[in-house]
gemmi code that builds the backbone of each chain (N, CA, C; Angstrom):
import gemmi

chains = {
    "A": [
        ("MET", (55.369, -10.904, -4.099), (56.445, -10.457, -4.345), (57.576, -10.744, -4.220)),
        ("LYS", (58.485, -10.558, -5.202), (59.528, -11.238, -5.177), (60.821, -11.034, -5.462)),
        ("PHE", (61.870, -10.858, -5.158), (62.983, -10.179, -5.827), (63.773, -10.501, -6.812)),
        ("VAL", (63.993, -10.086, -7.945), (64.661, -10.638, -8.858), (65.985, -10.166, -8.935)),
        ("PRO", (66.724, -11.051, -8.449), (68.767, -10.728, -9.012), (69.235, -10.266, -9.899)),
        ("ALA", (69.955, -9.402, -9.617), (70.432, -8.797, -12.271), (71.177, -10.173, -12.004)),
        ("PRO", (71.039, -10.640, -13.367), (71.430, -11.401, -14.103), (72.864, -11.639, -14.177)),
        ("ASN", (73.405, -10.557, -14.186), (75.226, -10.218, -13.540), (75.655, -9.985, -12.994)),
        ("LYS", (76.553, -10.672, -11.942), (76.240, -10.754, -10.188), (77.341, -9.065, -10.315)),
        ("ASP", (78.469, -9.181, -11.231), (79.439, -7.908, -11.989), (78.749, -6.418, -12.040)),
        ("ALA", (77.391, -6.596, -12.407), (76.925, -5.331, -12.699), (76.542, -4.825, -11.714)),
        ("PRO", (76.814, -3.503, -11.645), (76.724, -2.149, -10.682), (75.423, -2.668, -10.701)),
        ("GLU", (74.677, -2.145, -8.717), (73.430, -2.519, -8.742), (72.861, -1.201, -8.476)),
        ("SER", (72.741, -0.645, -9.384), (72.200, 0.465, -8.896), (70.617, 0.670, -9.248)),
        ("VAL", (69.961, 0.065, -9.321), (68.661, -0.263, -8.446), (68.003, -1.999, -8.356)),
        ("VAL", (67.544, -2.129, -7.608), (67.043, -3.455, -7.174), (65.180, -3.344, -7.867)),
        ("ILE", (64.829, -5.063, -8.223), (63.656, -5.371, -8.766), (63.049, -6.096, -8.038)),
        ("PHE", (61.854, -6.082, -8.080), (61.103, -7.478, -7.321), (59.925, -7.250, -8.595)),
        ("ARG", (59.326, -8.568, -8.801), (58.343, -9.204, -9.738), (56.914, -8.902, -8.656)),
        ("ILE", (56.409, -8.054, -9.327), (55.114, -7.991, -8.638), (53.572, -7.917, -9.194)),
        ("ASN", (52.486, -8.515, -8.601), (51.448, -9.048, -8.858), (50.704, -7.572, -9.472)),
        ("ALA", (49.378, -7.780, -10.040), (48.155, -6.220, -9.565), (47.868, -6.757, -8.613)),
        ("ARG", (47.673, -7.370, -7.732), (47.356, -7.581, -6.615), (47.924, -7.088, -5.483)),
        ("GLU", (49.382, -7.515, -5.635), (50.080, -6.987, -4.653), (50.507, -5.515, -4.741)),
        ("GLU", (50.953, -5.072, -6.165), (50.809, -3.621, -5.935), (49.569, -2.840, -5.109)),
        ("ALA", (48.381, -3.209, -5.693), (47.323, -2.553, -5.347), (47.026, -2.798, -3.316)),
        ("LEU", (47.655, -3.876, -2.682), (48.142, -4.217, -1.554), (49.124, -3.088, -1.050)),
        ("LEU", (49.998, -3.057, -1.817), (51.119, -2.197, -1.276), (51.012, -0.668, -1.128)),
        ("LEU", (50.288, -0.529, -2.291), (49.560, 0.892, -2.836), (48.484, 1.296, -0.903)),
        ("ALA", (47.580, 0.410, -0.963), (47.111, 1.082, -0.183), (47.113, 0.951, 1.477)),
        ("MET", (48.433, -0.184, 1.868), (49.633, -0.007, 2.576), (49.808, 1.969, 2.884)),
        ("LEU", (50.561, 2.130, 1.944), (51.089, 3.435, 1.412), (50.552, 4.201, 1.811)),
        ("ARG", (49.109, 4.464, 1.482), (48.036, 5.026, 2.098), (48.103, 5.368, 3.451)),
        ("LEU", (48.025, 4.720, 4.333), (48.485, 4.807, 5.874), (49.024, 5.212, 6.708)),
        ("TYR", (49.978, 5.732, 5.714), (51.456, 6.429, 6.426), (51.175, 7.598, 6.650)),
        ("PRO", (51.698, 8.442, 8.145), (52.173, 7.178, 8.903), (51.235, 7.301, 9.870)),
        ("VAL", (51.323, 6.001, 10.659), (50.243, 5.353, 11.587), (50.956, 5.841, 12.981)),
        ("LEU", (52.652, 5.738, 13.370), (53.201, 5.780, 14.948), (52.767, 7.088, 14.658)),
        ("GLU", (52.733, 8.048, 16.178), (52.639, 9.170, 16.887), (54.478, 9.510, 17.264)),
        ("ASN", (54.430, 10.619, 17.217), (55.832, 11.412, 17.171), (55.888, 10.958, 18.853)),
        ("SER", (54.830, 11.164, 19.458), (55.380, 10.465, 21.184), (55.008, 9.569, 21.442)),
        ("HIS", (55.034, 8.591, 20.746), (55.436, 7.535, 21.073), (57.056, 7.090, 21.416)),
        ("HIS", (57.675, 7.787, 20.664), (59.213, 7.608, 20.789), (59.783, 8.229, 22.256)),
        ("ARG", (60.713, 7.139, 22.426), (61.089, 7.781, 24.041), (62.606, 7.937, 24.064)),
        ("ILE", (63.754, 9.206, 24.865), (64.696, 9.350, 24.370), (65.514, 8.260, 25.233)),
        ("SER", (64.546, 7.931, 26.782), (65.399, 7.213, 27.793), (64.520, 6.089, 28.570)),
        ("GLN", (64.792, 5.373, 29.282), (64.239, 4.848, 30.126), (64.041, 5.314, 31.398)),
        ("ASP", (64.654, 6.330, 31.714), (64.155, 7.485, 32.469), (63.210, 8.307, 32.845)),
        ("PRO", (62.021, 7.920, 33.607), (61.219, 9.089, 33.680), (61.386, 10.476, 33.873)),
        ("LYS", (62.326, 10.949, 34.403), (62.496, 12.097, 34.420), (62.866, 12.475, 32.995)),
        ("ALA", (63.844, 11.935, 31.902), (63.511, 12.550, 30.578), (62.607, 12.731, 29.995)),
        ("ALA", (61.447, 12.690, 30.452), (60.292, 12.661, 29.626), (59.919, 14.088, 29.095)),
        ("ALA", (60.212, 14.827, 30.456), (59.909, 16.416, 29.758), (61.579, 16.756, 29.573)),
        ("SER", (62.234, 16.377, 29.432), (63.961, 16.794, 29.398), (63.564, 17.138, 27.212)),
        ("ALA", (64.509, 18.249, 27.143), (64.498, 18.932, 25.904), (65.420, 18.283, 24.860)),
        ("GLU", (66.092, 17.139, 25.131), (66.344, 15.877, 24.220), (65.313, 14.943, 24.067)),
        ("GLN", (64.237, 14.596, 24.844), (62.677, 13.911, 24.506), (62.096, 14.546, 23.253)),
        ("ARG", (62.166, 16.282, 23.255), (61.520, 17.305, 22.799), (61.744, 17.225, 21.194)),
        ("LEU", (63.192, 17.255, 21.155), (64.353, 17.182, 20.188), (64.380, 15.884, 19.086)),
        ("LEU", (63.869, 14.804, 20.213), (63.799, 13.362, 19.332), (62.308, 13.414, 18.505)),
        ("GLU", (61.559, 14.061, 19.344), (60.357, 13.793, 18.495), (59.360, 15.004, 17.761)),
        ("GLU", (60.828, 16.391, 17.668), (61.123, 17.059, 16.413), (61.545, 16.383, 15.584)),
        ("SER", (61.961, 15.484, 15.600), (63.053, 14.846, 14.370), (62.740, 13.890, 13.959)),
        ("MET", (61.363, 12.628, 14.910), (60.429, 11.784, 14.381), (59.187, 12.820, 13.106)),
        ("GLY", (59.380, 13.735, 13.569), (58.345, 14.623, 12.997), (58.975, 15.079, 11.343)),
        ("GLN", (59.766, 15.384, 11.827), (60.352, 16.047, 10.527), (60.866, 15.441, 9.532)),
        ("GLN", (61.562, 13.685, 10.057), (61.174, 11.934, 9.379), (60.257, 12.120, 8.480)),
        ("ARG", (58.911, 11.972, 8.850), (57.571, 11.389, 9.023), (57.312, 11.857, 7.499)),
        ("ALA", (57.441, 13.434, 7.763), (57.249, 14.405, 6.703), (57.578, 14.291, 5.808)),
        ("ALA", (59.160, 14.354, 5.687), (60.504, 13.809, 4.532), (59.472, 12.525, 3.639)),
        ("HIS", (59.470, 11.394, 4.698), (58.751, 10.160, 3.986), (57.397, 10.833, 3.100)),
        ("ARG", (56.757, 10.958, 4.101), (55.456, 11.661, 3.651), (55.452, 12.100, 1.968)),
        ("ARG", (56.288, 13.042, 2.407), (56.585, 13.630, 0.490), (56.815, 12.536, -0.322)),
        ("LYS", (57.751, 11.559, -0.124), (58.185, 10.567, -0.351), (57.393, 9.640, -1.195)),
        ("VAL", (56.585, 9.240, -0.485), (54.955, 8.494, -0.553), (54.369, 9.108, -1.605)),
        ("ASP", (53.975, 10.491, -1.555), (53.296, 11.223, -2.239), (53.698, 11.390, -3.601)),
        ("ALA", (54.820, 11.225, -3.664), (55.659, 11.155, -5.140), (55.246, 10.213, -5.802)),
        ("LEU", (55.875, 8.849, -4.841), (55.627, 7.747, -5.569), (53.645, 7.773, -6.251)),
        ("PHE", (52.471, 8.340, -4.965), (51.556, 8.220, -5.795), (51.407, 9.084, -7.116)),
        ("GLN", (52.242, 10.067, -7.009), (52.166, 11.387, -8.508), (52.537, 10.562, -9.904)),
        ("THR", (53.804, 9.996, -9.423), (54.338, 9.404, -10.479), (54.356, 8.157, -10.695)),
        ("PRO", (53.698, 6.861, -10.555), (53.935, 5.653, -10.081), (54.410, 5.285, -10.933)),
        ("GLN", (54.855, 5.516, -12.716), (55.584, 4.749, -13.237), (56.853, 4.544, -12.876)),
        ("ARG", (57.542, 5.528, -12.435), (59.037, 5.436, -11.816), (58.877, 4.776, -11.212)),
        ("PHE", (58.082, 3.635, -10.418), (58.244, 2.880, -9.715), (57.858, 0.984, -10.516)),
        ("PHE", (57.065, 1.826, -10.664), (55.956, 0.515, -11.265), (56.043, 0.156, -12.914)),
        ("LYS", (57.072, -0.586, -13.857), (57.581, -0.822, -14.885), (56.711, -1.963, -15.438)),
        ("GLU", (56.399, -2.186, -16.741), (55.731, -3.426, -17.402), (57.274, -3.871, -18.019)),
        ("VAL", (57.725, -5.041, -17.887), (58.824, -5.459, -18.268), (58.401, -6.814, -19.103)),
        ("LEU", (58.337, -7.220, -20.541), (58.040, -8.343, -21.020), (57.406, -8.591, -20.549)),
        ("GLY", (56.166, -8.295, -20.148), (54.724, -8.982, -19.748), (54.360, -9.246, -18.397)),
        ("GLU", (55.833, -8.638, -17.990), (55.559, -8.653, -15.839), (55.717, -7.522, -15.345)),
        ("ARG", (55.183, -7.236, -14.381), (55.154, -5.853, -13.329), (56.039, -6.101, -12.716)),
        ("HIS", (56.961, -5.052, -12.834), (58.102, -4.462, -11.144), (58.003, -3.893, -10.902)),
        ("LEU", (58.387, -3.953, -9.863), (58.709, -2.604, -8.744), (60.269, -2.351, -8.812)),
        ("VAL", (60.665, -1.176, -9.307), (61.937, -0.934, -9.341), (62.585, 0.646, -8.327)),
        ("LEU", (63.627, -0.155, -7.501), (63.787, 0.571, -6.564), (65.137, 1.276, -6.738)),
        ("THR", (65.701, 2.292, -6.265), (67.334, 2.488, -6.086), (67.347, 1.986, -4.410)),
        ("GLY", (68.846, 1.723, -4.359), (68.926, 1.570, -2.548), (68.440, 2.858, -1.847)),
        ("ALA", (68.083, 3.831, -1.636), (67.515, 4.817, -1.245), (66.079, 4.700, -0.871)),
        ("GLN", (65.976, 4.223, -2.077), (64.287, 3.847, -2.255), (64.122, 2.856, -1.385)),
        ("LEU", (64.713, 2.179, -1.309), (64.313, 0.786, -0.445), (64.342, 0.994, 0.730)),
        ("GLU", (65.176, 1.639, 0.911), (65.732, 2.025, 2.463), (64.278, 3.239, 3.279)),
        ("TRP", (63.956, 3.729, 2.598), (62.347, 4.464, 3.190), (61.280, 3.857, 3.016)),
        ("LEU", (61.374, 2.898, 1.921), (59.849, 2.126, 1.810), (59.931, 1.231, 2.835)),
        ("LEU", (61.740, 0.495, 3.896), (61.439, -0.466, 4.425), (60.999, 0.692, 6.300)),
        ("GLN", (61.500, 1.393, 5.759), (61.432, 2.536, 7.258), (59.636, 3.061, 7.475)),
        ("VAL", (58.939, 3.203, 6.116), (57.923, 3.520, 5.868), (57.121, 2.260, 6.269)),
        ("LEU", (57.202, 0.870, 5.755), (56.345, -0.001, 6.328), (56.567, -0.612, 7.307)),
        ("ASN", (57.383, -0.489, 8.294), (57.647, -0.752, 9.592), (57.251, 0.275, 10.043)),
        ("ASP", (56.867, 1.915, 10.061), (56.110, 2.465, 10.688), (54.928, 1.934, 10.992)),
        ("ILE", (54.465, 1.589, 9.553), (52.763, 1.148, 9.711), (52.882, 0.030, 10.655)),
        ("ARG", (53.556, -0.918, 10.420), (53.514, -1.846, 11.062), (53.199, -2.048, 12.200)),
        ("VAL", (54.675, -1.030, 13.358), (54.673, -0.445, 14.415), (53.616, -0.017, 14.872)),
        ("GLY", (53.535, 1.084, 13.983), (52.260, 1.672, 14.785), (50.738, 1.220, 14.924)),
        ("SER", (50.362, -0.228, 13.779), (49.238, -0.814, 14.149), (49.441, -1.799, 15.065)),
        ("TRP", (50.507, -2.119, 15.463), (50.484, -2.831, 16.424), (50.453, -2.168, 18.041)),
        ("VAL", (50.803, -0.621, 17.947), (50.374, 0.105, 19.127), (49.085, 0.550, 19.153)),
        ("ARG", (48.228, 0.458, 17.926), (47.002, 0.616, 17.831), (46.184, -0.684, 18.816)),
        ("LEU", (46.594, -1.716, 18.689), (46.123, -2.902, 19.143), (46.544, -3.243, 20.395)),
        ("GLY", (47.176, -2.180, 20.948), (47.072, -1.609, 22.391), (48.802, -2.827, 22.353)),
        ("SER", (49.770, -2.710, 21.263), (51.127, -3.596, 22.125), (51.010, -4.641, 22.505)),
        ("PRO", (49.958, -5.818, 21.967), (50.182, -6.888, 22.365), (51.068, -7.902, 22.242)),
        ("ASP", (51.069, -9.137, 23.167), (52.345, -9.988, 22.833), (51.944, -10.664, 21.572)),
        ("LEU", (52.578, -11.016, 20.689), (51.957, -11.813, 19.645), (52.259, -12.788, 19.529)),
        ("GLU", (53.237, -13.454, 20.530), (53.067, -15.257, 21.041), (51.699, -15.611, 21.435)),
        ("LYS", (51.228, -14.343, 21.720), (50.132, -15.402, 22.555), (48.729, -14.447, 21.700)),
        ("PRO", (48.399, -14.898, 20.440), (47.613, -14.396, 19.529), (46.247, -14.361, 19.887)),
        ("ALA", (45.884, -15.452, 20.895), (44.476, -15.968, 21.334), (43.617, -14.602, 22.612)),
        ("SER", (45.157, -13.597, 23.339), (44.897, -12.996, 23.800), (43.857, -11.987, 23.161)),
        ("LEU", (44.240, -11.422, 22.011), (43.638, -10.466, 21.069), (42.092, -10.464, 20.888)),
        ("GLN", (41.352, -9.579, 21.889), (40.389, -9.629, 21.849), (39.886, -8.089, 20.284)),
        ("LEU", (39.313, -8.797, 19.327), (39.250, -7.955, 18.034), (38.034, -7.230, 17.679)),
        ("THR", (38.670, -5.782, 17.775), (37.120, -4.968, 16.819), (37.371, -5.063, 15.420)),
        ("ARG", (36.731, -4.671, 14.907), (36.757, -3.895, 13.452), (37.947, -3.011, 13.339)),
        ("ALA", (38.608, -2.155, 13.733), (39.353, -1.037, 13.969), (40.871, -2.466, 13.753)),
        ("GLY", (40.703, -3.134, 14.974), (41.765, -3.270, 15.551), (41.978, -5.065, 14.431)),
        ("ALA", (40.969, -5.402, 14.015), (41.213, -6.186, 12.616), (42.137, -5.753, 11.591)),
        ("ARG", (41.189, -4.679, 11.162), (42.205, -3.707, 9.968), (43.592, -3.520, 10.736)),
        ("SER", (43.939, -3.736, 11.824), (45.421, -3.034, 12.338), (45.944, -4.092, 12.014)),
        ("LEU", (45.818, -5.015, 12.068), (46.146, -6.832, 12.245), (46.374, -6.909, 10.860)),
        ("GLN", (45.849, -6.974, 10.207), (45.721, -6.945, 9.012), (46.956, -6.501, 8.275)),
        ("ALA", (46.926, -5.393, 8.621), (48.035, -4.006, 8.038), (49.158, -4.375, 8.307)),
        ("MET", (49.070, -4.781, 10.011), (50.974, -4.868, 10.445), (51.172, -6.592, 9.723)),
        ("GLN", (50.880, -7.520, 9.660), (50.577, -8.922, 8.622), (51.139, -8.445, 7.177)),
        ("ILE", (50.707, -7.749, 6.491), (50.593, -7.780, 5.123), (52.328, -6.584, 4.882)),
        ("CYS", (51.947, -5.516, 5.728), (53.740, -4.749, 5.897), (55.101, -5.500, 6.050)),
        ("GLY", (54.908, -6.543, 7.255), (55.681, -7.407, 7.761), (55.989, -8.275, 6.124)),
        ("GLU", (55.133, -8.826, 5.147), (55.626, -9.585, 4.404), (55.971, -8.730, 3.548)),
        ("PHE", (55.799, -7.594, 3.337), (56.514, -6.952, 1.740), (58.044, -6.488, 2.967)),
        ("GLN", (58.490, -6.025, 3.829), (59.627, -5.775, 4.618), (60.039, -6.681, 4.061)),
        ("LEU", (59.870, -8.257, 4.427), (60.711, -9.468, 4.241), (60.913, -9.667, 2.941)),
        ("ALA", (60.226, -9.270, 1.914), (60.644, -9.540, 0.376), (61.217, -8.184, 0.308)),
        ("LEU", (61.622, -7.517, 0.408), (62.435, -6.135, 0.290), (63.711, -6.650, 1.230)),
        ("LEU", (63.618, -6.975, 2.323), (65.275, -7.551, 2.662), (65.496, -8.532, 2.149)),
        ("GLU", (64.733, -8.929, 1.247), (65.727, -10.312, 0.619), (66.763, -9.565, -0.501)),
        ("ALA", (66.613, -8.599, -0.761), (67.436, -8.008, -1.915), (68.868, -7.080, -1.446)),
        ("VAL", (68.503, -6.675, 0.175), (69.836, -6.541, 0.775), (71.137, -7.735, 1.219)),
        ("LYS", (69.785, -8.848, 1.420), (70.749, -10.148, 1.992), (72.084, -10.312, 1.258)),
    ],
    "B": [
        ("MET", (60.501, -9.401, 19.716), (61.010, -9.579, 18.142), (60.140, -10.626, 17.480)),
        ("ALA", (59.534, -10.039, 16.578), (58.542, -11.256, 15.706), (59.535, -12.175, 15.030)),
        ("GLU", (59.152, -13.789, 14.972), (60.068, -14.499, 14.535), (59.244, -15.189, 13.083)),
        ("ILE", (59.256, -14.208, 12.202), (58.552, -14.916, 10.692), (59.689, -15.621, 10.038)),
        ("SER", (60.720, -15.001, 10.213), (61.935, -16.315, 9.337), (62.931, -15.953, 10.649)),
        ("ALA", (63.009, -17.769, 10.652), (64.362, -17.758, 12.066), (65.865, -17.033, 11.102)),
        ("PRO", (66.999, -16.731, 12.140), (68.086, -16.306, 11.517), (69.063, -17.308, 11.645)),
        ("THR", (69.966, -17.422, 10.863), (70.977, -18.415, 11.232), (72.168, -18.201, 12.534)),
        ("THR", (72.274, -18.788, 13.469), (72.833, -18.632, 14.481), (74.388, -18.573, 13.882)),
        ("VAL", (75.248, -17.797, 14.057), (76.186, -17.334, 13.609), (77.096, -17.733, 14.788)),
        ("PRO", (78.247, -18.615, 14.924), (79.502, -18.856, 15.871), (79.808, -17.499, 15.682)),
        ("ASP", (80.296, -17.495, 17.367), (80.775, -16.097, 18.227), (82.521, -16.397, 17.808)),
        ("THR", (82.716, -16.034, 16.417), (84.273, -16.066, 16.338), (84.782, -14.801, 16.745)),
        ("GLU", (84.420, -13.663, 16.729), (84.825, -12.873, 17.002), (85.686, -12.254, 18.225)),
        ("LYS", (86.622, -12.359, 18.218), (87.254, -12.357, 19.962), (86.360, -10.997, 20.567)),
        ("GLU", (86.568, -11.512, 21.973), (85.985, -10.416, 22.645), (86.793, -9.137, 23.244)),
        ("GLN", (86.525, -7.840, 22.510), (87.134, -6.823, 22.866), (86.589, -6.054, 24.141)),
        ("LYS", (87.860, -5.506, 24.650), (87.556, -4.329, 25.589), (86.796, -3.152, 24.908)),
        ("PRO", (85.827, -2.455, 25.535), (85.742, -1.380, 24.324), (86.458, -0.216, 24.903)),
        ("LYS", (87.107, 0.273, 23.812), (87.950, 1.321, 24.243), (87.642, 2.612, 24.578)),
        ("GLU", (86.127, 2.998, 24.526), (85.485, 3.959, 24.695), (85.313, 3.788, 26.490)),
        ("LYS", (85.528, 2.590, 27.169), (85.876, 2.380, 28.496), (86.526, 3.538, 29.013)),
        ("SER", (87.713, 3.612, 28.371), (88.718, 4.790, 29.213), (88.892, 6.005, 29.013)),
        ("ARG", (88.009, 6.213, 28.024), (87.283, 8.154, 27.831), (86.792, 8.356, 28.494)),
        ("PRO", (87.000, 9.654, 29.643), (85.894, 9.925, 30.620), (84.789, 10.315, 29.733)),
        ("ASP", (84.352, 10.608, 28.200), (83.409, 11.767, 27.845), (82.555, 10.256, 27.220)),
        ("CYS", (82.744, 9.464, 27.217), (82.052, 8.231, 26.649), (81.114, 7.572, 27.445)),
        ("GLY", (80.423, 8.024, 28.579), (79.290, 7.994, 29.701), (78.452, 7.565, 29.693)),
        ("TYR", (77.666, 7.613, 27.778), (76.270, 7.168, 27.108), (76.484, 6.076, 27.154)),
        ("LEU", (75.043, 4.712, 27.185), (75.058, 3.454, 26.446), (73.728, 4.072, 26.091)),
        ("VAL", (73.900, 3.280, 24.369), (72.790, 3.035, 23.586), (72.314, 1.476, 23.658)),
        ("ILE", (71.241, 1.625, 23.973), (70.793, 0.036, 24.485), (69.253, -0.328, 23.545)),
        ("CYS", (69.235, -1.198, 22.777), (68.080, -1.882, 22.051), (67.137, -2.342, 23.081)),
        ("TRP", (66.301, -2.394, 23.093), (64.814, -3.207, 23.493), (64.463, -4.304, 22.939)),
        ("ASN", (64.258, -5.484, 23.879), (62.825, -6.185, 22.658), (61.762, -5.871, 22.636)),
        ("ASP", (60.953, -5.338, 21.536), (59.970, -5.689, 21.546), (59.240, -6.985, 20.576)),
        ("PRO", (57.833, -7.394, 20.253), (57.504, -8.365, 20.035), (57.232, -8.086, 18.703)),
        ("VAL", (57.474, -6.956, 18.009), (56.898, -6.629, 16.396), (57.903, -6.324, 15.390)),
        ("ASN", (59.334, -6.202, 15.784), (60.105, -5.526, 14.867), (60.947, -6.536, 14.493)),
        ("LEU", (60.498, -7.462, 12.871), (61.301, -8.652, 12.329), (62.885, -8.736, 12.525)),
        ("MET", (63.008, -9.737, 13.046), (64.422, -10.303, 13.354), (65.353, -9.875, 12.375)),
        ("ASP", (64.819, -9.949, 11.011), (65.814, -10.017, 9.764), (65.840, -8.291, 9.810)),
        ("TYR", (64.540, -7.457, 9.540), (64.713, -6.057, 9.823), (65.756, -5.079, 10.864)),
        ("VAL", (65.580, -5.806, 12.200), (66.459, -5.467, 13.225), (68.239, -6.241, 12.833)),
        ("THR", (68.460, -6.686, 12.242), (69.430, -6.783, 11.776), (70.117, -6.565, 10.711)),
        ("HIS", (69.424, -5.789, 9.708), (69.345, -4.906, 8.628), (69.664, -3.467, 9.452)),
        ("VAL", (69.431, -2.922, 10.678), (69.003, -1.640, 10.947), (70.512, -1.631, 11.613)),
        ("PHE", (70.816, -2.515, 12.134), (71.944, -2.557, 12.789), (73.371, -2.630, 11.946)),
        ("GLN", (72.944, -3.003, 10.886), (73.984, -2.836, 9.296), (73.863, -1.363, 9.416)),
        ("ALA", (72.993, -1.010, 9.118), (72.417, 0.653, 8.239), (73.030, 1.537, 9.048)),
        ("VAL", (73.059, 1.458, 10.589), (72.916, 2.609, 11.369), (74.516, 2.178, 11.715)),
        ("PHE", (74.766, 1.188, 12.470), (76.465, 1.023, 12.726), (77.610, 0.637, 11.656)),
        ("SER", (77.117, 0.242, 10.763), (77.891, -0.066, 9.416), (78.677, -1.674, 9.559)),
        ("TRP", (78.009, -2.211, 10.649), (78.663, -3.155, 11.310), (78.341, -4.417, 10.290)),
        ("PRO", (79.425, -5.703, 10.407), (79.327, -6.734, 9.414), (78.473, -7.540, 10.014)),
        ("LYS", (77.557, -8.368, 9.155), (76.202, -9.164, 9.615), (76.578, -9.574, 10.529)),
        ("ALA", (77.623, -10.615, 10.721), (77.751, -11.561, 12.156), (77.493, -10.568, 13.504)),
        ("LYS", (77.950, -9.368, 13.585), (77.986, -8.798, 14.595), (76.939, -8.113, 14.712)),
        ("ALA", (75.872, -7.673, 13.613), (74.602, -7.232, 13.551), (73.773, -8.172, 14.018)),
        ("GLU", (73.881, -9.814, 13.908), (73.213, -10.684, 14.086), (73.332, -11.296, 15.508)),
        ("ARG", (74.543, -10.867, 16.014), (74.741, -11.254, 17.312), (73.795, -10.405, 18.480)),
        ("HIS", (74.000, -8.795, 18.015), (73.426, -8.491, 19.171), (71.837, -8.649, 18.602)),
        ("MET", (71.308, -8.652, 17.594), (69.937, -8.944, 17.250), (69.351, -10.165, 18.202)),
        ("LEU", (70.015, -11.166, 18.467), (70.023, -12.438, 19.308), (69.860, -12.202, 20.213)),
        ("GLN", (70.681, -11.038, 21.175), (70.834, -11.021, 22.591), (69.911, -9.912, 22.701)),
        ("VAL", (68.755, -8.954, 22.076), (68.041, -8.369, 22.117), (66.612, -9.305, 22.263)),
        ("HIS", (66.674, -10.153, 21.653), (65.384, -11.269, 21.033), (65.665, -11.862, 22.260)),
        ("GLN", (66.893, -12.700, 23.033), (66.917, -13.928, 23.821), (66.736, -12.931, 25.138)),
        ("SER", (67.708, -12.238, 25.356), (68.080, -11.291, 26.412), (66.997, -10.070, 27.086)),
        ("GLY", (66.307, -9.318, 26.151), (65.482, -8.365, 26.184), (65.808, -7.512, 26.103)),
        ("LYS", (67.049, -7.497, 25.629), (68.000, -5.850, 25.694), (69.465, -6.423, 24.797)),
        ("SER", (70.153, -5.369, 24.212), (71.700, -5.551, 24.491), (71.958, -4.023, 24.049)),
        ("LEU", (73.398, -4.050, 24.701), (74.372, -2.521, 24.916), (74.771, -2.453, 23.342)),
        ("LEU", (74.383, -1.648, 22.571), (75.021, -1.758, 21.363), (76.588, -0.809, 21.567)),
        ("VAL", (76.175, 0.340, 22.172), (78.047, 1.332, 21.703), (77.438, 1.788, 23.365)),
        ("ARG", (78.616, 2.403, 23.920), (79.251, 3.295, 24.268), (79.458, 4.910, 23.868)),
        ("GLU", (79.188, 5.823, 24.622), (79.511, 6.720, 23.375), (79.491, 7.987, 24.237)),
        ("THR", (79.922, 9.344, 23.230), (79.290, 10.642, 24.444), (77.895, 10.924, 24.170)),
        ("PHE", (77.431, 11.928, 24.753), (76.130, 12.145, 24.823), (75.540, 12.200, 23.392)),
        ("GLU", (76.649, 13.125, 22.678), (76.266, 14.038, 20.983), (75.900, 12.540, 20.658)),
        ("LYS", (76.523, 11.495, 20.514), (76.839, 10.531, 19.734), (75.369, 9.408, 19.727)),
        ("ALA", (75.475, 9.094, 21.361), (74.330, 8.216, 21.344), (73.567, 8.761, 21.279)),
        ("GLU", (73.023, 10.447, 21.148), (71.756, 11.371, 20.801), (71.682, 10.498, 19.230)),
        ("HIS", (72.504, 10.933, 18.360), (72.665, 10.943, 16.960), (72.268, 9.894, 17.177)),
        ("TYR", (72.754, 8.504, 17.241), (72.110, 7.147, 17.078), (70.981, 6.551, 17.266)),
        ("VAL", (70.266, 7.378, 19.021), (69.550, 6.614, 19.065), (68.140, 7.419, 18.024)),
        ("HIS", (68.576, 8.582, 17.359), (67.525, 9.354, 16.476), (67.314, 8.337, 15.303)),
        ("GLN", (68.476, 7.653, 15.028), (68.565, 6.961, 13.953), (68.285, 5.533, 13.667)),
        ("LEU", (67.838, 4.831, 15.349), (67.164, 4.122, 15.402), (65.764, 4.252, 15.485)),
        ("GLN", (65.418, 4.816, 16.386), (64.184, 5.228, 16.304), (63.624, 5.439, 15.530)),
        ("GLY", (64.306, 6.070, 14.224), (63.721, 6.386, 12.949), (63.271, 5.270, 12.107)),
        ("TYR", (64.176, 4.377, 12.158), (63.729, 2.752, 11.847), (62.874, 2.217, 12.184)),
        ("GLY", (62.415, 3.085, 13.823), (61.071, 2.044, 14.591), (61.709, 1.302, 15.236)),
        ("LEU", (62.937, 0.860, 15.799), (63.327, -0.232, 16.724), (63.398, 0.624, 18.623)),
        ("HIS", (62.675, -0.011, 19.598), (62.704, 0.253, 20.692), (64.352, 0.946, 20.923)),
        ("ALA", (64.950, 2.019, 21.083), (66.222, 2.104, 21.371), (66.544, 3.297, 21.844)),
        ("THR", (67.039, 2.992, 23.451), (67.297, 4.781, 24.221), (68.905, 4.737, 24.622)),
        ("MET", (68.659, 6.144, 25.152), (70.086, 6.380, 25.618), (70.179, 6.203, 26.884)),
        ("GLU", (70.494, 5.775, 27.719), (71.340, 5.562, 29.138), (72.650, 6.400, 29.835)),
        ("ARG", (72.666, 6.821, 30.693), (74.007, 7.366, 31.167), (74.424, 6.148, 32.103)),
        ("GLU", (75.555, 6.166, 31.818), (76.315, 4.817, 32.381), (76.459, 5.250, 34.348)),
        ("GLU", (75.996, 4.273, 34.930), (76.229, 4.427, 36.569), (77.615, 4.468, 37.039)),
    ],
}
model = gemmi.Model(1)
for chain_id, residues in chains.items():
    chain = gemmi.Chain(chain_id)
    for i, (resn, *xyz) in enumerate(residues, 1):
        res = gemmi.Residue()
        res.name, res.seqid = resn, gemmi.SeqId(i, " ")
        for name, pos in zip(("N", "CA", "C"), xyz):
            atom = gemmi.Atom()
            atom.name, atom.element = name, gemmi.Element(name[0])
            atom.pos, atom.b_iso = gemmi.Position(*pos), 0.0
            res.add_atom(atom)
        chain.add_residue(res)
    model.add_chain(chain)
structure = gemmi.Structure()
structure.add_model(model)
structure.setup_entities()
């Protein structure tokens, strides 16, 4: 997937466009089907162990749950009307996003990436040799890497 | 922080400013971002820009501090504002917490 800069730099940037091939589109949709991966209980309001039972901790978990439900609805909308996002232009397949859609897609992909890393046991990724992969672990590692690649492609548009 | 793409190191040209909040007695909460090996460096920079409306150079400086020192103090705020920022940062998947200033 590759960011396609607007031809006219002065044009209002109401949408951002990415060139995407059929395999990448299928991969992106397969990733989005995994959402959400992170548990609400993953989030911690403070490093202080006493805060774990606090009202602020509960509020954070509720807030993350509400955000995930809202993102899930947006992901569902993408599956229901894919033509709003994926368009055929002069024989090329494009992913077309508004700024707000790009922002939630980044968050959704990061949830899948971080959640997959947590499922792997939060390993130190600089020492990949230490990973003992099961079949499920290999799927999590793959999801992490694929989501990371899509995130980097999306971030090209906000640079 | 995952190093898929290396950021450009930006010279630290901004003048060191004493935080104005320090003199305000109600700003006793620190918002801290902690290092993890999974969030991409470019993504962390983007999140700091989106949440705090920081210029890219400042966002990158804090991102590099997280990566190299293990954590970065992002803002010193009131309880409510610190909680708001932590919710936003965690919504993006960053490891951020609020800690009472000693």
